[in-house]
N, C-alpha and C positions, 0 to 999 in steps of 0.2 A: 778462366774468367780473372784471376789473379794477373796472368800476364797480360791481358786486354786492359786492365785498370792501371797496370803499370805503364803500358803503353799510351795509353790515354793521357795520364800524367806526365809522361816525358815528352809528349806531342805539346803539351799545354806549357812545360818549363822553356823548351825551346821557342816555342812563339812569343813567349814573355821576352826573354832574352833579345829576340830579334826586334820586337815593338818598343823596348825600351829607348834604342838610340834613336829612333823616330819620333818618341815622344821629345827627348832633347831637342832635337833639330826644329820641330814644330814649336817648342817653346822660345827657341832663341828667336826664330823668325818670326813669331807672334810680337816678341817683346821690340825687336827691331821696326817693325812694322808700326808698332805704337808710337815709339821714339820718333819714326819719321814722321808722322801724323801729327804729333805735338809740336815738332820744329817747324812743320809746315804752316801750323795755325799762329804761332809766334816764333819768328826766327831771331829776336832780338832777345829773348830769355832762353830759347831752348836750342842749343846746336844740332846741327843734323849729325846722324852718326857719321858720317864720309869725313865730315871736318875734325869732328873729336877723333877718330882714330888718326886722322893726319896731323894733328897736333901732339897725340901722344908718340908718334913716331919721330917727331922732333925732339922729343925730349931726351936728356941724356939717360941711358941705362940705370947708372948710378943711382940719379936722383928719383928716378921712376920707383925702383926697387927699394929703397930708403923709405920713400914716402907710404909705400905699400907695407912694408915691414912695421913701421910705427902704428899703422891703422890696425893692422892685426895683432902688434902686442897689446895695444889698449885693448881692444876687443876680448883676446884671451883673458887679460888679467881683470877686467871687468867681469867676465862670465865666470871666473874662477873665484872671484869674490862673492859673487852671488850664489855660486854653489854651495861655497863652504856655510855661508850664512843660512841658505836652507837647511841644511843637514842639521845645524846647530838649532834652528828654530824647530825642525821636526822633531829632535831629541826633546825639547822644552816642550813642545806640545803632547808628547806621550806621557812626560813626568805630571803634568799637571791639566785638569779639564779648564781650570780658571785661565792659564797661561794659554792654553788652546784658543779660547775664547777672545783673549785678547789679540794674539796672534793674527787670527782670522780679522779681526776689526783694522789692525794695521795694514794688513794685505788688502783690504778693500781701499784704503786710503792711498796707500801706494799706486794702486790701479787707476786711481781717479786723477792722480795728478799730470800734467802734460809734461812730455820731453823736454819741450821748450822751457817750462818753468825749473826745472831740474838743472837744465845748462846754465840758464841765467844764474841761479843761485850758486851753482858751484865755479862759475867763472868769475863773478863777484869777490868771492872766497880765496880763491888760489890764482886767480889772473889768467890771462890769456894766452901767455908763454907756458904755461904749466900743462903737463900732462893728466893731472889729476881729474880736471873737468871731466874730460873724456872718460877716464877709466870709471869713474862714480856715478856719472849718469847712464853709462851702459851697466853698472851693477845695480842701480836701483831701478831700472827699467826691467832687467832680466828677472830680477828676484821674485816678484809677484807670478811670473810663469812658473817658476822651479817650485814656489812655494804651494803654490794652487794645487799641483800635480802631486806633492809630497803630502800634503795634508789629505788629498783626496786617498791616496795610499794607505795613511795611517785609520782613516775611517772604513776602508774596505778590508782589514786585516782580519784573516780568518780567526774569529773569538775562540774556537776550539784549540788554537794552536797556545795561544795565551794562557787558557786555563789549563793546559798540559803542562806549561812550564811552571804557572806558578804553583801548581800542585807539587812540582819537584822542587820547589821553594826558590826558584829564580826571583831577584831582585828587579827594579825596571831598568837597571841596565842592562842584566843579561837579556831582560825582554826585546829591549831595543836592539841588541847586537845579534838575538838568535833568530829574532822572529821577525820585528818590524823592518829594520834595514833590508832584509833579503825580500822581504814582500813588497817593498818600494822599488825595488831595482828596475821592474818594467816601467814603472812610473818615471822614475830617474831617467832612464833611456829616452824615453819619448820626450821629456821636458827638456832633456840637453840639447836635443837636435832642435827642437824649435826654440830654446833659449841662445843656442850658439848663432842659428841664424840672425836672430832679433839684435843679437851682442854687434854683429859685423853692421848692420844696418844703421844702429844708433850710434856707434863710436863715430860714422863718418858725420852725422849731424850735428854732434857736440863738437868735433874738431873743427866745421865749419864757422864757430864762432871766435876761434883763437889761431894764432900762427903756428901752432903745434900739429904735425901730421901734415 
């Protein structure tokens, strides 16, 4: 019986590894198909995939690598700022219920502000030649995603563990380090995956308003 279960599990794993590349191929094909359809509907605004790839091949490899590196650096820096702020706000939320309510309200406000609005504000402050608008727009856009997941992790912390460490005389800092942060790691990983993907997209939008990148 155990051998049969193990065999079925092994077959499912091999099947999953086989189907994953097919999923990637179908996703890329669907994206190219939609791109071609949009280009066919309005060629003046959306170039077709073949023309776009041909133009990329004409670019100097140094220029292409430099531009990609700038965009990637802006995305990573903005994501790291959002990650650091979300961890600090998680600590503050755990320390005080009032602070937690304020942070939740602030998070709702951040989610309601358009990326375009943040871009215009930071471009007016730092100018179109600065990297700061792209970095900060990425940070304030990714922050609500990270913070929402971490606040959820705080609400789902097992209260028995908190009561146990409190009985042992732990203060709020020790509770944070020993219980809250370890419990939030699965949420942090999930939020980081979504947040970094969002950072890559938002950074490009912000760079479109300036010459940097």
